[in-house]
N, C-alpha and C positions, 0 to 999 in steps of 0.2 A: 504494500500500500504506500502511496506517495503522499508525503506531507504537503499541505498547501504552503505556498511561499509568502503568503500575507497580502497578496494583491487584492483578494476579495474582502479581507478585513479592512484594508486601507480604503477600498472603494465604498464599503458600507459606512465607514467613519466619515469619509468625505461627503457622501450623500446625506448624512444625518444633519448637515447644516440646514437643509431645507425644512427640518422639523421646527426651526425657528420662525418660519413664515406665518403660521397661524398666530403666534404671539404678536408679531408685527401687525397683522391684520386686526387683531384684537385692540392694539394700541390705536389704530385708525378709528375703530368704533368708539373708543374712549374719547378721542379727539372730537368726534361728532357729538357725543354726549356733553362735552364741555362747551361746544358751540351752542347747543340747545340751552344749557344752563346760563351761559353768558347772555344770550338774547333774551331769555326770560327775566333775568335779573336787571338787564338794561331797560326792559319794558316796564317792570315794576318801579324802577328808579324814576323813569320818565313820568309815570303816572303819579307817583307820590311826591315828587320833587317840590311842588309848591307847599306842601304841608310839613316838610322836613326842615330841621335846623341844619346849619352848616356842618356840624359834627357828623350827623347821620348821613348827609350827602357825601362828605369826604370818606366816611367808613364804607359806604356803598361803592364809591369809585375805587377804593383800595381793594375791595372784594373783586371788582372787575379786573383790576391789575393783577391780582392773585391768580385769577382764572387764565389770564393771558400768559403769565409766566409759566403756569403749569402746562398750557398748550405748547409753548416753546420747548419746554423740557421734553414733552412727549415727541415732538418732531425731531429733536436732537437724538433721542433714543431710537426712533424709527430709522432715520437715515444712517446713523452710525451702525446699528445692527445689520441693516441691509448691506451696506458697503463692506463692513468688516467680515461678515459671516456668510452672506448669500452670494452676492455678485458685485463686482466693481462697477461703479457708475462712470460711464464715459463722459468726462467733463467736456471734451471737444464737441460732442454731439449736443450738449446743452450749455452753450456759452452764457446764457442769460440766468442760469441757476446760481444762487449765492454760493461762494466758495466755502463758507462755513458749514454748509449742509453736505457738501460732497467730498470734502477733504478733511476728515476728522480722524486724527491718530489717537492712540490711547491716552497720551498725556493731555492733549487738548480736550478729549472727551471728559476726563476726570475734572478738569478745571471748569468746563461748561456745565456739567451736571452739578458740581458743588456750588458753582456760582448761582445757578438757578435755584437750588435749594436754599441758599443763603438769602437770595432776593425774596423768595416766597416767605421764608420765616421772618425776614425783616418787615415785609408788608403786613404780615399777621401781627407782629409786635407793635407796629405803628397803629394798626386798627384797634388793637387791645388798649394801647395808650390813649386813643381818643375816647374810649369807653371807660376810662379810669374811674369816673364817678360811680359807675355801676358795679365795678369790681374793686373790692377792698382787700383781697387776699394777697398778702405779701409773698407767700410761697409760690403762687401761680405767676405773679409778676417776675419773680426770680427765674422761673423756668422759661417764661416767655422771652426774657432777655438773654438767658444762658444758651438757649438752643441755637440762635443764629451766630452767637459769638463762638461757640465750639466749632461750628461748621466753617466759619471764617478762618479760625486758627488751623483747622485741618487743611483747608485750601492753601493757606500760606506754607505749611509744612510740605505739602505735595509740590507746590511751585518751587520751593527751594530744592527739594529732592530732584525734581526734573531738571532744574538748572545745573545742579552739581553733576548729574548723570550726563547731560549734554556737554558740559565742560570737560569731563573725564574722557568722553568719547572723541572729542575734538583735540585732545592732547593738552589742553590748557588747565592748569591747576593752580 
């Protein structure tokens, strides 16, 4: 009996990248759900704006910004996942596509993902700050402020790590 040389295993492993496609399609459905929620919240804001004070209007607008940042995060994940695991995007065939969507390496992906998470957490912290009169819990305030700060610090550490790695690879120390 002849032992397989591994080509079939390699072919199966390589083909398994297509198992990621349903997840990416699910992310597209999540993006559609976010669009629905954004339009619904915008409509409610438009209808209720004359009765709202400026704090409530700013908080509602911050919620819309939060949804927009989350949608951006989903797009980054979709394009990065597609390009890195399923198929390269031919940039020459799409010169009008933004470079940030089609050329995302792992280091840039980490920074974009963490940057989006920090932005979303900061918007939530700002919305919470505007509702400070309603919330008097010091422990919750501490968590609301700590969460984006920790992610910003992680982002900084990863940026320094990527910078050091790039400098080592280029021979500069």
